[in-house]
C-alpha positions as CSV (number, residue, x, y, z in Angstrom):
1,X,-70.8,13.8,59.9
2,X,-71.0,13.1,56.3
3,X,-73.3,15.0,54.1
4,X,-75.9,13.1,52.1
5,X,-75.0,12.5,48.5
6,X,-77.2,12.7,45.5
7,X,-77.6,9.9,43.0
8,X,-75.1,11.4,40.5
9,X,-72.3,11.8,43.0
10,X,-70.1,8.8,43.6
11,X,-69.6,8.0,47.3
12,X,-66.0,8.2,48.5
13,X,-64.9,5.6,51.1
14,X,-64.0,7.3,54.4
15,X,-61.3,5.1,55.7
16,X,-59.3,4.1,52.6
17,X,-57.0,6.5,50.8
18,X,-57.1,4.5,47.5
19,X,-60.1,3.5,45.5
20,X,-59.8,0.0,44.2
21,X,-60.4,-0.6,40.6
22,X,-63.4,-2.7,39.6
23,X,-62.7,-6.4,39.0
24,X,-61.5,-7.4,35.6
25,X,-63.9,-9.3,33.3
26,X,-63.5,-13.0,33.0
27,X,-60.9,-14.2,30.5
28,X,-63.4,-15.5,28.0
29,X,-65.7,-12.4,28.2
30,X,-63.3,-10.1,26.2
31,X,-62.6,-6.5,27.1
32,X,-60.4,-5.6,30.0
33,X,-59.8,-9.1,31.3
34,X,-58.0,-10.1,28.2
35,X,-56.0,-6.9,28.2
36,X,-54.8,-7.4,31.8
37,X,-53.9,-11.0,31.1
38,X,-52.1,-9.9,27.9
39,X,-50.0,-7.5,30.0
40,X,-49.3,-10.1,32.7
41,X,-48.1,-12.5,29.9
42,X,-45.5,-9.9,28.9
43,X,-44.2,-9.6,32.5
44,X,-43.9,-13.4,32.7
45,X,-42.2,-13.5,29.3
46,X,-39.7,-10.9,30.6
47,X,-38.9,-13.1,33.6
48,X,-38.4,-16.1,31.3
49,X,-35.9,-14.0,29.3
50,X,-34.3,-13.1,32.5
51,X,-34.0,-16.8,33.4
52,X,-32.4,-17.5,30.0
53,X,-29.9,-14.7,30.3
54,X,-29.0,-15.7,33.9
55,X,-28.6,-19.3,32.7
56,X,-26.4,-18.3,29.8
57,X,-24.2,-16.1,32.1
58,X,-23.9,-18.8,34.7
59,X,-23.1,-21.4,32.0
60,X,-20.1,-19.3,31.1
61,X,-19.2,-18.3,34.6
62,X,-19.3,-21.7,36.3
63,X,-16.6,-23.4,34.2
64,X,-14.4,-20.3,34.6
65,X,-14.8,-20.4,38.4
66,X,-14.4,-24.2,38.4
67,X,-11.1,-23.9,36.5
68,X,-9.8,-21.2,38.9
69,X,-10.7,-23.5,41.8
70,X,-8.9,-26.4,40.1
71,X,-5.8,-24.3,39.9
72,X,-5.6,-23.8,43.7
73,X,-7.1,-27.1,44.9
74,X,-5.6,-30.2,43.3
75,X,-8.4,-32.5,44.5
76,X,-11.0,-30.7,42.2
77,X,-11.8,-32.9,39.1
78,X,-12.0,-31.5,35.6
79,X,-15.1,-29.5,34.9
80,X,-17.9,-31.3,33.1
81,X,-19.8,-29.1,30.7
82,X,-23.1,-31.0,30.9
83,X,-23.1,-30.7,34.7
84,X,-22.2,-27.0,34.7
85,X,-24.9,-26.4,32.0
86,X,-27.6,-28.2,34.0
87,X,-26.6,-26.3,37.2
88,X,-26.6,-23.0,35.3
89,X,-30.1,-23.8,33.9
90,X,-31.5,-24.7,37.4
91,X,-29.9,-21.6,39.0
92,X,-31.3,-19.4,36.2
93,X,-34.8,-20.7,36.7
94,X,-34.6,-20.4,40.5
95,X,-33.3,-16.9,40.1
96,X,-36.1,-15.9,37.8
97,X,-38.8,-17.5,40.0
98,X,-37.4,-15.9,43.1
99,X,-37.3,-12.5,41.5
100,X,-40.9,-13.0,40.1
101,X,-42.2,-13.7,43.5
102,X,-40.5,-10.5,44.9
103,X,-43.5,-8.2,44.8
104,X,-41.7,-4.9,44.3
105,X,-39.8,-6.2,41.2
106,X,-43.0,-7.8,39.8
107,X,-44.9,-4.6,40.3
108,X,-42.1,-2.7,38.5
109,X,-42.4,-5.1,35.6
110,X,-46.1,-4.6,35.5
111,X,-45.8,-0.8,35.5
112,X,-43.2,-0.9,32.7
113,X,-45.5,-3.2,30.6
114,X,-48.5,-0.9,31.3
115,X,-46.5,2.2,30.2
116,X,-45.2,0.4,27.1
117,X,-48.9,-0.5,26.2
118,X,-49.8,3.2,26.3
119,X,-47.0,4.3,23.9
120,X,-48.1,5.4,20.5
121,X,-45.7,3.7,18.2
122,X,-44.8,5.3,14.9
123,X,-46.3,4.0,11.7
124,X,-44.1,2.5,9.0
125,X,-44.2,5.8,7.0
126,X,-43.2,7.9,10.0
127,X,-40.3,5.5,10.7
128,X,-39.2,5.7,7.1
129,X,-39.4,9.5,7.1
130,X,-37.5,9.8,10.4
131,X,-34.8,7.3,9.1
132,X,-34.3,9.4,5.9
133,X,-34.0,12.6,7.9
134,X,-31.4,11.0,10.2
135,X,-29.4,9.6,7.3
136,X,-29.4,12.9,5.3
137,X,-28.6,14.9,8.4
138,X,-25.7,12.6,9.2
139,X,-24.3,13.0,5.6
140,X,-24.6,16.8,5.8
141,X,-22.9,17.0,9.2
142,X,-20.1,14.6,8.0
143,X,-19.6,16.8,4.9
144,X,-19.4,19.9,7.0
145,X,-17.0,18.3,9.5
146,X,-14.9,17.2,6.5
147,X,-14.8,20.7,5.1
148,X,-14.0,22.2,8.5
149,X,-11.2,19.6,9.0
150,X,-9.7,20.3,5.6
151,X,-9.9,24.1,6.2
152,X,-8.3,23.7,9.7
153,X,-5.6,21.5,8.2
154,X,-4.8,24.1,5.6
155,X,-4.7,26.9,8.2
156,X,-2.3,24.9,10.4
157,X,-0.1,24.0,7.5
158,X,0.1,27.7,6.5
159,X,0.9,28.8,10.0
160,X,3.6,26.1,10.7
161,X,5.2,26.2,7.3
162,X,5.3,30.0,6.9
163,X,8.0,30.4,9.5
164,X,10.3,27.8,8.1
165,X,12.5,28.4,5.1
166,X,13.5,25.5,2.8
């Protein structure tokens, strides 16, 4: 039996383990709906970039494989760049669409975009300050390593040349 709840206490569903989030606001209404759509747009953009990278890789790989095939099979004609480029573009798009429809990979992309949206990015001044700190630290460490190298070089010269008589 469930105990009666007061008006201030939210009711928990008995059968489900997860509580679903409220529906997003319509796209024109502002608020969370635009935020969700904005994040989804970045996921889609990532898959478009994935399609472009896959097409580029395939456009370089297909002629290479075609040439290797032509070495071993005499009946294979010379590779045509326009055909291999079109084939690479189609395969890149099909690859991106297939991966986008794969729910686990799409959910991973959505989670990554959601986490990146929560990141507090540094201001221009913080970035400038951190850059100066890195540059100064690098210069100091390089100078210390140079001094240590010169000292070690002098010590080894003294050790190796002290035993020899000229």
